C-alpha positions in Angstrom: 0.3 0.1 0.0 1.3 3.3 -1.0 1.4 6.3 1.3 -0.9 9.3 0.4 0.5 12.8 0.3 -1.0 15.9 -0.8 0.4 19.1 -2.5 3.0 16.6 -4.8 3.7 14.0 -2.9 6.1 15.4 0.0 5.9 15.4 3.5 6.5 18.9 3.6 3.8 20.1 1.3 1.5 17.9 3.6 2.2 19.7 6.7 1.9 22.9 4.6 -1.8 22.1 3.9 -2.5 20.6 7.1 -1.1 23.8 9.2 -3.3 26.3 6.7 -6.3 24.0 7.1 -5.7 24.3 10.8 -5.5 28.1 11.2 -8.2 28.4 9.0 -10.3 26.4 11.1 -9.4 28.2 14.5 -9.8 31.8 12.6 -13.1 30.8 11.2 -14.5 29.3 14.7 -13.0 32.7 16.5 -15.1 34.8 14.1 -18.0 32.6 14.5 -18.0 33.2 18.3 -17.0 36.8 18.0 -20.2 38.2 19.5 -20.0 35.8 22.7 -16.7 36.8 23.2 -17.0 40.4 22.8 -20.2 40.1 25.5 -17.9 38.5 28.3 -15.0 40.9 27.7 -17.4 43.8 28.1 -19.4 42.2 30.8 -22.7 42.5 29.4 -25.6 41.7 31.2 -26.7 40.1 28.0 -23.9 37.7 27.9 -26.0 34.4 28.3 -28.6 35.3 25.5 -26.0 36.6 23.0 -24.0 33.1 23.6 -27.4 31.0 23.1 -28.7 33.4 20.1 -25.3 33.0 18.6 -24.9 28.7 19.1 -28.9 28.6 17.9 -28.9 31.1 15.1 -25.7 32.2 14.4 -25.0 30.1 11.4 -27.6 32.6 9.6 -26.3 35.9 8.8 -29.3 37.3 10.4 -28.9 35.6 13.8 -24.7 36.7 14.0 -25.6 39.9 12.9 -28.1 40.4 15.7 -26.1 38.4 18.6 -23.3 41.0 17.5 -25.3 44.1 17.8 -26.2 43.0 21.3 -22.9 42.2 22.3 -22.1 45.6 21.5 -25.0 47.7 22.6 -24.1 50.1 25.0 -24.8 49.4 28.8 -27.4 52.0 30.5 -25.8 53.5 33.4 -26.1 51.3 36.6 -28.2 53.2 39.6 -26.5 53.4 42.8 -28.3 52.7 45.9 -27.7 54.9 48.6 
């Protein structure tokens, strides 16, 4: 049985293809979950809804945009109790 290599039959070419795939996958997943990451970093009160919306409807462009708007929406000032 022959070894199967990508990109011209070299081991280095196969490693390069794998690394490009791995980096592309990480960037794609990072962009997909960007609304949730932004909500977490900002400490938004809507963090849980943003993450749930992103997981359930983020695959649609509209769901992702709505989650991004929710994550970036300015927080109202919190009232202090005296």
